[in-house]
C-alpha positions in Angstrom: 0.2 0.1 0.1 1.3 3.8 -0.8 0.7 6.6 1.3 0.7 9.7 -0.6 1.1 12.9 1.6 -0.4 16.8 1.2 3.6 18.2 1.0 2.6 21.9 1.5 -0.4 22.5 3.9 -1.1 26.1 2.0 -1.4 23.7 -1.4 -5.2 22.8 -1.8 -5.2 21.7 -5.0 -6.1 17.7 -7.0 -2.9 16.7 -8.4 -2.4 19.7 -9.5 -5.7 20.9 -10.9 -8.1 23.4 -8.8 -10.2 20.5 -7.8 -11.5 17.3 -8.3 -13.9 18.6 -11.3 -11.3 20.4 -13.0 -8.8 17.5 -12.3 -11.2 14.7 -13.7 -12.4 16.4 -16.8 -8.4 17.0 -17.9 -8.0 13.4 -17.5 -10.8 12.6 -19.5 -9.4 14.5 -22.3 -5.9 13.9 -22.3 -6.3 10.3 -22.1 -8.9 9.5 -24.0 -7.8 9.9 -27.5 -11.2 10.3 -29.5 -11.9 13.0 -26.6 -8.4 14.7 -27.6 -9.2 15.0 -31.1 -12.5 16.5 -30.2 -11.0 18.7 -27.7 -8.8 20.1 -30.5 -11.1 20.3 -33.0 -13.4 22.2 -30.6 -10.6 25.0 -30.3 -11.6 25.9 -26.6 -13.2 24.4 -23.3 -16.2 25.4 -23.9 -17.1 24.8 -27.4 -15.9 21.3 -26.7 -18.3 20.9 -24.0 -21.2 22.5 -25.6 -20.3 19.5 -28.3 -20.6 16.9 -25.9 -23.9 18.4 -24.3 -25.5 19.7 -27.5 -24.2 17.2 -30.3 -22.8 13.8 -28.7 -25.8 14.0 -25.8 -23.0 13.0 -23.2 -23.0 15.5 -20.2 -20.4 13.9 -18.1 -17.5 12.3 -17.9 -17.5 8.7 -17.7 -16.8 9.8 -13.6 -20.0 11.2 -13.9 -19.0 14.9 -13.4 -20.8 17.0 -15.7 -19.2 19.3 -18.4 -21.0 21.8 -17.8 -19.8 21.9 -14.0 -19.7 25.4 -12.9 -16.6 23.9 -10.6 -15.0 23.1 -13.4 -12.0 25.3 -14.0 -12.1 26.6 -17.5 -9.1 28.6 -18.2 -7.2 25.9 -16.4 -8.8 23.6 -19.0 -8.3 25.8 -21.6 -4.5 26.3 -20.4 -3.6 22.8 -20.1 -5.6 21.0 -23.0 -5.5 23.9 -25.9 -2.3 25.9 -24.8 -3.7 29.3 -24.7 
């Protein structure tokens, strides 16, 4: 069994992401080739989320996080996935 410890008491992030929702969305986009390609075609996270919800009727990641969840840090996703 492996233990993970928080290195900095001021670090309230989730695996380097602002929160679980942002981490989960980024995880799926960055590790699923189809989602990644769609995200690149969309151009930014807002357009990607709109495609997932409106065009593909897939409002959530496979883990149940809604793409339009207000907790998702769109700026951080755009910065990581879309290189803005």
